[in-house]
Residue, then its C-alpha position, 0 to 999 in steps of 0.5 A: m472511489h475517485g480515480s486518484t483513490k483507485t490508484m493509490g490502491g492499486l499501488t498499494v496492492g502492487a507494492l504488497v506484491l512486491a515486499t512479499a516477492y522481495s521477502v522470499a527472494l532475498e530476506s525479511n526487511g523491516w524497512v520495507w514492510f514498515s514502508w508498505v504499512v505507511l503506503a496502506m494507512a495513507t491509502v485507507s485514509m484516502v478511502a475514509t476521506s473519499r467516501s465522507a466527502 
């Protein structure tokens, strides 16, 4: 994987931790999880693109 792909993966995992902590501490918010899913899909597309190139 390229450096930018590894960085994006790290941000995605960090965002997952933050979204989980937010949901536990306050309450589950659909927009938080929707945003994380969009970020995760962007990360998966970056991984797929970097492997094929």
